[in-house]
Short mmCIF file of the C-alpha atoms (twelve columns), coordinates in Angstrom:
data_MODEL
# 
_entry.id   MODEL 
# 
loop_
_atom_site.group_PDB 
_atom_site.id 
_atom_site.type_symbol 
_atom_site.label_atom_id 
_atom_site.label_alt_id 
_atom_site.label_comp_id 
_atom_site.label_asym_id 
_atom_site.label_seq_id 
_atom_site.Cartn_x 
_atom_site.Cartn_y 
_atom_site.Cartn_z 
_atom_site.pdbx_PDB_model_num 
ATOM 1   C CA . MET A 1   36.044 -103.002 -107.654 1 
ATOM 2   C CA . TYR A 2   34.404 -101.338 -104.682 1 
ATOM 3   C CA . HIS A 3   30.972 -99.843  -105.411 1 
ATOM 4   C CA . ILE A 4   30.806 -101.521 -108.805 1 
ATOM 5   C CA . PHE A 5   27.458 -103.143 -108.098 1 
ATOM 6   C CA . TYR A 6   25.266 -100.284 -107.019 1 
ATOM 7   C CA . PHE A 7   22.406 -101.904 -108.867 1 
ATOM 8   C CA . GLY A 8   20.894 -98.614  -109.999 1 
ATOM 9   C CA . GLU A 9   23.970 -97.595  -111.994 1 
ATOM 10  C CA . ASN A 10  25.108 -100.949 -113.334 1 
ATOM 11  C CA . PRO A 11  22.270 -101.272 -115.913 1 
ATOM 12  C CA . VAL A 12  22.802 -97.684  -117.093 1 
ATOM 13  C CA . LEU A 13  26.496 -98.230  -117.746 1 
ATOM 14  C CA . ARG A 14  25.856 -101.641 -119.246 1 
ATOM 15  C CA . ASP A 15  23.300 -100.253 -121.706 1 
ATOM 16  C CA . ARG A 16  24.954 -96.924  -122.543 1 
ATOM 17  C CA . GLY A 17  28.636 -97.659  -122.032 1 
ATOM 18  C CA . GLY A 18  31.047 -95.571  -120.016 1 
ATOM 19  C CA . LEU A 19  33.838 -95.762  -117.475 1 
ATOM 20  C CA . TRP A 20  33.669 -96.755  -113.802 1 
ATOM 21  C CA . ILE A 21  36.433 -95.350  -111.599 1 
ATOM 22  C CA . GLY A 22  36.711 -97.095  -108.251 1 
ATOM 23  C CA . TRP A 23  38.853 -98.533  -105.503 1 
ATOM 24  C CA . LEU A 24  39.753 -102.198 -105.957 1 
ATOM 25  C CA . GLY A 25  38.514 -103.085 -102.486 1 
ATOM 26  C CA . THR A 26  41.841 -104.603 -101.443 1 
ATOM 27  C CA . LYS A 27  44.852 -103.257 -99.573  1 
ATOM 28  C CA . GLU A 28  47.223 -105.174 -101.829 1 
ATOM 29  C CA . PHE A 29  48.535 -103.750 -105.122 1 
ATOM 30  C CA . PRO A 30  48.295 -106.488 -107.771 1 
ATOM 31  C CA . GLU A 31  50.977 -106.710 -110.441 1 
ATOM 32  C CA . LYS A 32  50.013 -104.340 -113.261 1 
ATOM 33  C CA . SER A 33  49.926 -106.943 -116.031 1 
ATOM 34  C CA . HIS A 34  47.783 -109.239 -113.885 1 
ATOM 35  C CA . LEU A 35  45.436 -106.406 -112.918 1 
ATOM 36  C CA . ASP A 36  45.115 -105.173 -116.502 1 
ATOM 37  C CA . ARG A 37  44.136 -108.657 -117.629 1 
ATOM 38  C CA . ILE A 38  41.505 -109.032 -114.902 1 
ATOM 39  C CA . LEU A 39  39.990 -105.615 -115.596 1 
ATOM 40  C CA . ALA A 40  39.922 -106.259 -119.339 1 
ATOM 41  C CA . GLU A 41  38.111 -109.563 -118.779 1 
ATOM 42  C CA . GLN A 42  35.576 -107.965 -116.447 1 
ATOM 43  C CA . SER A 43  35.035 -105.019 -118.786 1 
ATOM 44  C CA . SER A 44  34.187 -107.376 -121.637 1 
ATOM 45  C CA . LEU A 45  31.642 -109.139 -119.419 1 
ATOM 46  C CA . ILE A 46  29.854 -106.083 -118.043 1 
ATOM 47  C CA . GLY A 47  30.033 -103.828 -121.091 1 
ATOM 48  C CA . TYR A 48  31.952 -100.824 -119.788 1 
ATOM 49  C CA . ARG A 49  35.510 -99.892  -118.817 1 
ATOM 50  C CA . LEU A 50  36.989 -100.119 -115.335 1 
ATOM 51  C CA . GLU A 51  39.678 -97.786  -114.001 1 
ATOM 52  C CA . PRO A 52  41.213 -98.545  -110.577 1 
ATOM 53  C CA . VAL A 53  42.281 -96.073  -107.909 1 
ATOM 54  C CA . HIS A 54  44.919 -97.507  -105.577 1 
ATOM 55  C CA . LEU A 55  44.729 -96.728  -101.860 1 
ATOM 56  C CA . THR A 56  47.319 -97.486  -99.207  1 
ATOM 57  C CA . PRO A 57  46.334 -99.462  -96.088  1 
ATOM 58  C CA . GLU A 58  46.531 -96.227  -94.079  1 
ATOM 59  C CA . GLU A 59  44.228 -94.441  -96.526  1 
ATOM 60  C CA . VAL A 60  41.746 -97.302  -96.361  1 
ATOM 61  C CA . GLU A 61  41.768 -97.176  -92.570  1 
ATOM 62  C CA . LEU A 62  41.454 -93.398  -92.165  1 
ATOM 63  C CA . TYR A 63  39.354 -92.492  -95.209  1 
ATOM 64  C CA . TYR A 64  37.086 -95.506  -95.643  1 
ATOM 65  C CA . HIS A 65  36.770 -97.068  -92.196  1 
ATOM 66  C CA . GLY A 66  37.384 -93.695  -90.528  1 
ATOM 67  C CA . PHE A 67  35.719 -90.600  -91.959  1 
ATOM 68  C CA . SER A 68  33.278 -92.364  -94.254  1 
ATOM 69  C CA . ASN A 69  32.046 -95.050  -91.869  1 
ATOM 70  C CA . GLU A 70  32.837 -93.747  -88.387  1 
ATOM 71  C CA . ILE A 71  31.547 -90.223  -89.048  1 
ATOM 72  C CA . LEU A 72  29.373 -89.714  -92.124  1 
ATOM 73  C CA . TRP A 73  27.469 -92.997  -92.169  1 
ATOM 74  C CA . PRO A 74  26.427 -93.070  -88.489  1 
ATOM 75  C CA . LEU A 75  25.742 -89.330  -88.310  1 
ATOM 76  C CA . PHE A 76  23.590 -89.313  -91.438  1 
ATOM 77  C CA . HIS A 77  21.620 -92.220  -89.927  1 
ATOM 78  C CA . ASP A 78  21.157 -90.319  -86.627  1 
ATOM 79  C CA . LEU A 79  23.555 -92.597  -84.744  1 
ATOM 80  C CA . PHE A 80  25.617 -89.837  -83.168  1 
ATOM 81  C CA . SER A 81  26.850 -92.012  -80.297  1 
ATOM 82  C CA . ARG A 82  28.696 -94.190  -82.817  1 
ATOM 83  C CA . CYS A 83  30.621 -91.297  -84.380  1 
ATOM 84  C CA . HIS A 84  34.346 -90.936  -83.828  1 
ATOM 85  C CA . PHE A 85  35.390 -87.387  -84.769  1 
ATOM 86  C CA . ASN A 86  39.091 -87.939  -85.344  1 
ATOM 87  C CA . PRO A 87  40.657 -84.900  -87.132  1 
ATOM 88  C CA . SER A 88  43.081 -87.156  -89.027  1 
ATOM 89  C CA . TYR A 89  40.101 -88.791  -90.706  1 
ATOM 90  C CA . TRP A 90  39.223 -85.531  -92.450  1 
ATOM 91  C CA . ASP A 91  42.733 -85.092  -93.858  1 
ATOM 92  C CA . ALA A 92  42.634 -88.598  -95.319  1 
ATOM 93  C CA . TYR A 93  39.133 -88.022  -96.701  1 
ATOM 94  C CA . GLU A 94  40.319 -84.909  -98.544  1 
ATOM 95  C CA . ASN A 95  43.430 -86.631  -99.878  1 
ATOM 96  C CA . VAL A 96  41.573 -89.664  -101.230 1 
ATOM 97  C CA . ASN A 97  38.903 -87.495  -102.838 1 
ATOM 98  C CA . ARG A 98  41.738 -85.638  -104.595 1 
ATOM 99  C CA . LEU A 99  43.023 -88.956  -105.913 1 
ATOM 100 C CA . PHE A 100 39.614 -89.749  -107.362 1 
ATOM 101 C CA . ALA A 101 39.301 -86.262  -108.835 1 
ATOM 102 C CA . GLN A 102 42.671 -86.667  -110.533 1 
ATOM 103 C CA . ALA A 103 41.594 -90.035  -111.918 1 
ATOM 104 C CA . VAL A 104 38.471 -88.372  -113.322 1 
ATOM 105 C CA . ALA A 105 40.577 -85.612  -114.869 1 
ATOM 106 C CA . ASP A 106 42.989 -88.112  -116.421 1 
ATOM 107 C CA . ASN A 107 40.314 -90.357  -117.916 1 
ATOM 108 C CA . THR A 108 37.582 -87.964  -119.091 1 
ATOM 109 C CA . ASP A 109 37.164 -84.834  -121.175 1 
ATOM 110 C CA . GLU A 110 34.735 -81.903  -121.307 1 
ATOM 111 C CA . THR A 111 32.172 -83.889  -123.308 1 
ATOM 112 C CA . ASP A 112 31.762 -86.482  -120.549 1 
ATOM 113 C CA . TYR A 113 29.233 -86.453  -117.731 1 
ATOM 114 C CA . VAL A 114 30.740 -87.373  -114.359 1 
ATOM 115 C CA . TRP A 115 28.342 -89.075  -111.947 1 
ATOM 116 C CA . ILE A 116 29.740 -89.358  -108.409 1 
ATOM 117 C CA . GLN A 117 28.251 -91.995  -106.119 1 
ATOM 118 C CA . ASP A 118 27.655 -91.669  -102.396 1 
ATOM 119 C CA . TYR A 119 29.087 -90.236  -99.219  1 
ATOM 120 C CA . HIS A 120 32.602 -91.606  -99.669  1 
ATOM 121 C CA . LEU A 121 33.285 -89.144  -102.514 1 
ATOM 122 C CA . ILE A 122 31.436 -85.933  -101.647 1 
ATOM 123 C CA . LEU A 123 34.497 -83.736  -102.273 1 
ATOM 124 C CA . VAL A 124 35.313 -84.894  -105.816 1 
ATOM 125 C CA . GLY A 125 33.228 -82.179  -107.489 1 
ATOM 126 C CA . ARG A 126 34.902 -79.505  -105.387 1 
ATOM 127 C CA . GLU A 127 38.345 -80.845  -106.217 1 
ATOM 128 C CA . LEU A 128 37.576 -80.798  -109.947 1 
ATOM 129 C CA . ARG A 129 36.461 -77.168  -109.779 1 
ATOM 130 C CA . GLU A 130 39.493 -76.140  -107.743 1 
ATOM 131 C CA . LYS A 131 41.741 -77.767  -110.350 1 
ATOM 132 C CA . GLY A 132 39.958 -75.808  -113.078 1 
ATOM 133 C CA . ILE A 133 38.732 -79.026  -114.704 1 
ATOM 134 C CA . LYS A 134 35.450 -78.371  -116.500 1 
ATOM 135 C CA . ARG A 135 33.074 -81.299  -116.346 1 
ATOM 136 C CA . ARG A 136 29.319 -81.674  -116.087 1 
ATOM 137 C CA . THR A 137 28.879 -83.320  -112.707 1 
ATOM 138 C CA . GLY A 138 26.175 -85.064  -110.741 1 
ATOM 139 C CA . PHE A 139 26.165 -86.557  -107.261 1 
ATOM 140 C CA . PHE A 140 23.800 -89.144  -105.808 1 
ATOM 141 C CA . LEU A 141 23.533 -89.854  -102.094 1 
ATOM 142 C CA . HIS A 142 22.510 -93.447  -101.371 1 
ATOM 143 C CA . ILE A 143 21.944 -92.859  -97.651  1 
ATOM 144 C CA . PRO A 144 19.648 -90.379  -95.859  1 
ATOM 145 C CA . PHE A 145 20.586 -86.712  -95.596  1 
ATOM 146 C CA . PRO A 146 20.089 -85.672  -91.967  1 
ATOM 147 C CA . PRO A 147 17.895 -82.840  -90.682  1 
ATOM 148 C CA . LEU A 148 19.545 -79.592  -89.622  1 
ATOM 149 C CA . ASP A 149 19.806 -80.400  -85.904  1 
ATOM 150 C CA . ILE A 150 21.737 -83.583  -86.712  1 
ATOM 151 C CA . PHE A 151 23.871 -82.065  -89.480  1 
ATOM 152 C CA . LEU A 152 24.972 -79.278  -87.120  1 
ATOM 153 C CA . LYS A 153 26.842 -81.887  -85.060  1 
ATOM 154 C CA . LEU A 154 29.306 -82.461  -87.909  1 
ATOM 155 C CA . PRO A 155 32.490 -80.411  -87.305  1 
ATOM 156 C CA . TRP A 156 33.101 -80.212  -91.067  1 
ATOM 157 C CA . ARG A 157 29.501 -79.305  -91.916  1 
ATOM 158 C CA . PHE A 158 30.339 -76.137  -93.863  1 
ATOM 159 C CA . LYS A 159 32.997 -77.847  -95.965  1 
ATOM 160 C CA . ILE A 160 30.722 -80.782  -96.736  1 
ATOM 161 C CA . LEU A 161 27.824 -78.510  -97.661  1 
ATOM 162 C CA . GLU A 162 30.000 -76.243  -99.812  1 
ATOM 163 C CA . ALA A 163 31.419 -79.283  -101.602 1 
ATOM 164 C CA . LEU A 164 27.953 -80.631  -102.394 1 
ATOM 165 C CA . LEU A 165 26.969 -77.276  -103.873 1 
ATOM 166 C CA . GLN A 166 29.747 -77.587  -106.467 1 
ATOM 167 C CA . TYR A 167 27.830 -80.249  -108.407 1 
ATOM 168 C CA . ASP A 168 25.449 -79.419  -111.235 1 
ATOM 169 C CA . LEU A 169 22.841 -81.939  -110.073 1 
ATOM 170 C CA . LEU A 170 22.341 -83.427  -106.622 1 
ATOM 171 C CA . GLY A 171 20.213 -86.535  -106.226 1 
ATOM 172 C CA . PHE A 172 18.600 -87.831  -103.043 1 
ATOM 173 C CA . GLN A 173 16.556 -90.945  -102.346 1 
ATOM 174 C CA . THR A 174 13.501 -89.187  -100.912 1 
ATOM 175 C CA . ILE A 175 11.797 -85.800  -100.831 1 
ATOM 176 C CA . ARG A 176 12.542 -85.676  -97.102  1 
ATOM 177 C CA . ASP A 177 16.276 -86.028  -97.770  1 
ATOM 178 C CA . ARG A 178 16.148 -83.247  -100.341 1 
ATOM 179 C CA . ARG A 179 14.186 -81.027  -97.952  1 
ATOM 180 C CA . ASN A 180 16.717 -81.665  -95.183  1 
ATOM 181 C CA . PHE A 181 19.551 -80.691  -97.510  1 
ATOM 182 C CA . ILE A 182 17.835 -77.506  -98.696  1 
ATOM 183 C CA . SER A 183 17.011 -76.586  -95.099  1 
ATOM 184 C CA . CYS A 184 20.705 -76.838  -94.204  1 
ATOM 185 C CA . VAL A 185 21.646 -74.745  -97.243  1 
ATOM 186 C CA . ARG A 186 19.135 -72.021  -96.354  1 
ATOM 187 C CA . VAL A 187 20.064 -71.810  -92.682  1 
ATOM 188 C CA . LEU A 188 23.845 -72.203  -92.912  1 
ATOM 189 C CA . HIS A 189 24.405 -70.239  -96.128  1 
ATOM 190 C CA . GLY A 190 21.275 -68.164  -96.585  1 
ATOM 191 C CA . TYR A 191 20.832 -69.290  -100.195 1 
ATOM 192 C CA . ARG A 192 17.435 -69.071  -101.873 1 
ATOM 193 C CA . THR A 193 15.808 -71.796  -103.953 1 
ATOM 194 C CA . SER A 194 13.437 -71.695  -106.897 1 
ATOM 195 C CA . GLY A 195 11.188 -74.169  -108.683 1 
ATOM 196 C CA . ARG A 196 8.449  -76.592  -107.754 1 
ATOM 197 C CA . GLY A 197 8.036  -80.333  -107.654 1 
ATOM 198 C CA . SER A 198 10.749 -82.880  -106.995 1 
ATOM 199 C CA . VAL A 199 13.616 -80.732  -108.332 1 
ATOM 200 C CA . ARG A 200 14.680 -77.343  -106.953 1 
ATOM 201 C CA . ARG A 201 17.316 -74.859  -108.112 1 
ATOM 202 C CA . ILE A 202 19.641 -73.454  -105.457 1 
ATOM 203 C CA . ILE A 203 20.736 -69.853  -106.050 1 
ATOM 204 C CA . THR A 204 24.327 -69.472  -104.808 1 
ATOM 205 C CA . THR A 205 26.758 -66.641  -105.469 1 
ATOM 206 C CA . ASP A 206 28.484 -68.285  -108.436 1 
ATOM 207 C CA . HIS A 207 26.599 -71.497  -109.220 1 
ATOM 208 C CA . GLN A 208 23.004 -72.730  -109.457 1 
ATOM 209 C CA . PRO A 209 22.907 -76.475  -108.816 1 
ATOM 210 C CA . LEU A 210 19.729 -78.513  -109.035 1 
ATOM 211 C CA . ALA A 211 18.652 -80.718  -106.120 1 
ATOM 212 C CA . GLY A 212 16.066 -83.431  -106.632 1 
ATOM 213 C CA . SER A 213 14.623 -86.614  -105.194 1 
ATOM 214 C CA . PHE A 214 15.146 -89.612  -107.455 1 
ATOM 215 C CA . PRO A 215 14.176 -92.873  -105.709 1 
ATOM 216 C CA . ILE A 216 16.453 -95.638  -106.908 1 
ATOM 217 C CA . SER A 217 15.214 -99.196  -107.307 1 
ATOM 218 C CA . ILE A 218 16.939 -102.545 -107.325 1 
ATOM 219 C CA . ASP A 219 17.724 -104.305 -110.607 1 
ATOM 220 C CA . PHE A 220 14.663 -106.587 -110.633 1 
ATOM 221 C CA . ASN A 221 15.877 -108.808 -113.465 1 
ATOM 222 C CA . GLU A 222 19.256 -109.278 -111.774 1 
ATOM 223 C CA . TYR A 223 17.685 -110.369 -108.488 1 
ATOM 224 C CA . ALA A 224 15.096 -112.536 -110.235 1 
ATOM 225 C CA . GLN A 225 17.835 -114.344 -112.120 1 
ATOM 226 C CA . HIS A 226 19.754 -115.090 -108.915 1 
ATOM 227 C CA . ALA A 227 16.565 -116.196 -107.140 1 
ATOM 228 C CA . SER A 228 15.480 -118.620 -109.864 1 
# 
């Protein structure tokens, strides 16, 4: 399944148990009985459940290759010349994030903590709130968050920023990334922040998310085993 081996999360799920919801990483839809058997076998090996989200070839092209990797990834890495701002990409990005939000709603309850990973799924927290689905939510960005002058080039900057503010906890790789995010929040929305250290509270009109820098490491034992 796509994203299944973000090495920072795999040990947590393996040790504590849980459910990973993800795209299969293929445009083909396997037969259900065959897929169920494969997922059951993998779940027994890794120690947590797997729940697939099916995407059509068009969704993969517009959402994954399009908005995620022709807009967000290059822009957030300050590669503006490589961005392709196709409006149809945004529609697909919203639709696929709704699919993931529905999968979260169908497979979790209010006692669960939902931890969303990376720029492909920024809108999931917003979609859950709009559906009235109460979950404790966190989001971690595995790529840099751009400074204000770069972020302003994103046509959907307000929608992306508002969606990020729907999470209870926002995680960034570095203090610089967190500072860039808070700078965008202050300038574009006028929200205040409180707190000191690596975690700050953002004071919005109806929500007070926390934003912190949490550097993520590789799974040393995993790499050492493969290298031996």
